[in-house]
C-alpha positions in Angstrom: 32.0 7.1 -1.9 30.1 10.7 -2.7 30.9 13.5 0.1 27.2 14.7 1.9 29.2 17.9 2.6 31.3 19.2 6.0 29.4 18.0 9.2 26.4 16.5 7.7 24.3 14.4 10.0 21.2 13.0 9.2 18.0 11.8 12.0 16.1 8.7 10.7 12.6 8.1 12.3 11.0 4.7 12.1 7.1 4.3 11.3 4.1 2.6 13.0 4.7 -0.7 14.7 8.8 -0.4 14.0 11.4 -0.2 16.3 14.2 1.8 14.0 16.1 -1.6 13.1 13.9 -1.4 9.6 15.9 1.4 8.8 19.4 -0.3 9.5 20.2 -0.7 5.4 18.9 3.0 4.8 21.2 3.7 7.3 24.1 2.0 6.4 24.0 2.9 2.3 23.8 6.7 3.5 27.1 6.5 5.9 28.9 4.2 3.6 27.8 4.9 0.1 27.3 8.7 0.9 29.4 10.2 3.4 26.4 11.3 6.1 26.8 10.9 10.0 23.0 8.8 10.9 21.8 8.1 14.0 18.5 6.8 14.5 15.5 8.4 16.9 13.1 5.7 18.0 10.3 6.1 19.8 6.8 4.4 20.6 4.9 4.3 17.8 1.6 3.1 19.6 1.5 4.4 23.5 3.1 7.9 23.2 1.4 10.2 21.6 2.8 13.0 19.2 3.6 15.6 21.4 5.8 12.9 23.2 7.2 11.9 19.5 8.2 15.4 19.0 9.4 16.1 22.1 12.1 13.2 22.3 12.9 14.3 18.6 13.7 17.1 19.1 15.4 16.6 22.1 18.1 14.5 20.1 17.9 17.0 16.8 19.4 19.4 19.4 21.6 17.5 20.4 23.6 17.1 17.4 26.7 19.1 17.4 27.1 19.4 13.3 26.4 22.0 10.6 23.8 20.7 8.8 20.8 18.5 10.3 18.9 16.7 8.1 15.7 14.1 8.7 14.4 11.2 7.0 10.9 9.8 8.0 9.7 6.5 7.0 5.4 6.6 7.2 4.3 7.9 10.7 8.3 9.0 11.1 7.3 11.4 8.9 4.6 13.3 10.3 7.0 13.1 13.3 9.5 15.5 11.3 7.0 17.5 10.0 5.3 18.0 13.2 9.0 18.7 14.8 9.6 21.3 11.8 6.6 22.7 11.9 7.0 23.5 16.0 10.6 24.6 16.2 12.7 27.1 14.5 16.0 27.0 16.6 17.6 23.9 14.5 20.7 23.5 12.8 20.0 23.9 8.4 19.0 21.1 6.9 16.5 19.1 4.4 13.9 16.5 4.8 12.6 13.4 2.8 9.7 11.9 4.1 8.8 8.1 2.7 5.0 7.1 2.1 4.0 9.0 4.7 0.4 10.1 4.7 0.6 13.3 5.4 -2.8 14.1 4.5 -4.5 11.1 6.3 -5.0 7.0 5.3 -7.8 5.5 4.4 -5.8 1.7 5.3 -5.7 3.1 8.7 -9.5 4.3 8.6 -10.4 0.7 8.1 -7.8 -0.4 10.5 -9.6 1.9 13.6 -12.7 0.6 12.2 -12.4 -2.6 13.5 -12.9 -4.4 17.0 -9.5 -2.7 19.1 -8.1 -1.4 15.5 -8.0 2.1 17.5 -6.0 0.8 20.2 -3.4 -0.9 17.8 -2.5 1.9 15.6 -1.9 4.4 18.7 -2.7 7.8 20.1 -0.6 9.6 17.5 -1.9 8.0 14.5 -5.3 8.6 15.6 -4.5 12.3 16.6 -2.5 13.1 13.2 -3.8 10.6 10.3 -7.1 9.6 11.1 -8.4 12.9 11.7 -7.2 13.7 7.9 -5.2 17.6 8.7 -4.8 19.3 5.7 -1.2 19.8 6.0 0.8 22.6 3.9 4.3 23.6 4.2 5.9 27.2 4.6 9.0 26.2 3.0 11.3 27.4 5.2 13.2 24.2 5.2 13.2 22.4 2.0 10.8 19.1 2.0 11.1 15.8 -0.3 8.4 13.5 -0.7 9.3 10.1 -1.6 5.9 7.7 -2.9 5.8 4.6 -3.7 3.7 2.5 -6.5 4.1 -1.3 -6.0 0.8 -2.1 -4.3 2.2 -4.7 -2.1 0.9 -4.5 1.5 -1.3 -5.5 4.1 -3.4 -2.0 3.9 -5.1 -3.6 0.7 -7.1 -5.6 3.4 -8.1 -2.8 4.8 -9.1 -0.4 2.4 -9.7 -0.2 -1.1 -7.3 1.1 -2.4 -8.4 2.3 -6.1 -5.4 4.8 -7.2 -1.8 4.3 -7.1 -0.6 2.7 -3.9 2.4 1.3 -2.4 -0.1 -1.5 -0.8 -0.6 0.9 2.9 -0.8 4.5 1.1 -2.0 5.9 -1.8 0.2 8.5 -3.7 -2.3 11.5 -3.1 -2.2 10.8 0.7 1.4 11.5 0.8 1.3 15.1 -1.3 1.7 17.9 0.6 1.5 21.6 -0.6 5.1 23.7 -0.9 7.1 20.3 -0.9 10.4 21.1 -3.0 9.8 17.9 -4.8 7.9 15.0 -5.3 8.8 11.7 -6.3 7.3 8.5 -7.1 8.9 5.1 -7.7 8.1 1.5 -8.0 8.5 0.6 -4.4 6.1 -0.8 -1.6 4.9 1.0 1.5 8.0 -1.4 3.2 10.1 -2.1 0.7 11.0 1.5 0.3 13.6 1.4 3.2 15.5 -1.6 2.1 15.9 -0.1 -1.4 18.8 1.0 -3.2 17.5 3.4 -5.6 15.4 5.4 -2.3 18.3 5.3 -0.7 20.3 7.4 -3.7 17.2 9.6 -4.0 17.4 10.3 -0.7 20.8 11.3 -0.7 20.8 13.4 -4.1 17.8 15.3 -2.2 19.8 16.2 1.2 22.7 17.3 -0.8 21.0 19.5 -3.5 17.5 20.0 -2.6 16.1 17.9 -6.2 15.7 14.6 -6.8 17.5 12.6 -9.7 16.4 13.1 -13.0 
């Protein structure tokens, strides 16, 4: 087991329609193989607003007694983390990795929202933070790493014409973030990335070193 360094905690944040159980394998690997203490943040991804999600994550983060506080978010969870970091300056130092997060909007979500009841299915936070296609940039105050997938296996293909590199749900270009410390594309799908041992290794590498392994 590699060491994460003294007093290092990772908060995992799940994505849309998830509960957090989907990140159990990643949580196990980060703890048992890489030495991080890991806690999960669960939130109501459909019914809650982004302000609700960020408020709850802020409370959990501020409750951690640790020298280094890291964040790892999948899909919508990465946007929740980004919004927290952009609006909060008094957290313990650390890094963040965002996995398949549609930071620059999502053509798949736009496709879903065109269906009857589609806007209700994606929820308040997605309508406000993804459908509006905000242009997100990062000021670099904390190292952020971006992992995108290019294995096009997923339900997003049924709702949008995913013509450029994608993970089956999110386009690689939709995950890009100006100001991110490092960005990596891996041969994984949108859901598969949270179960991948290779992704776990890269997450741990970035949290320790501020860059992905070559």
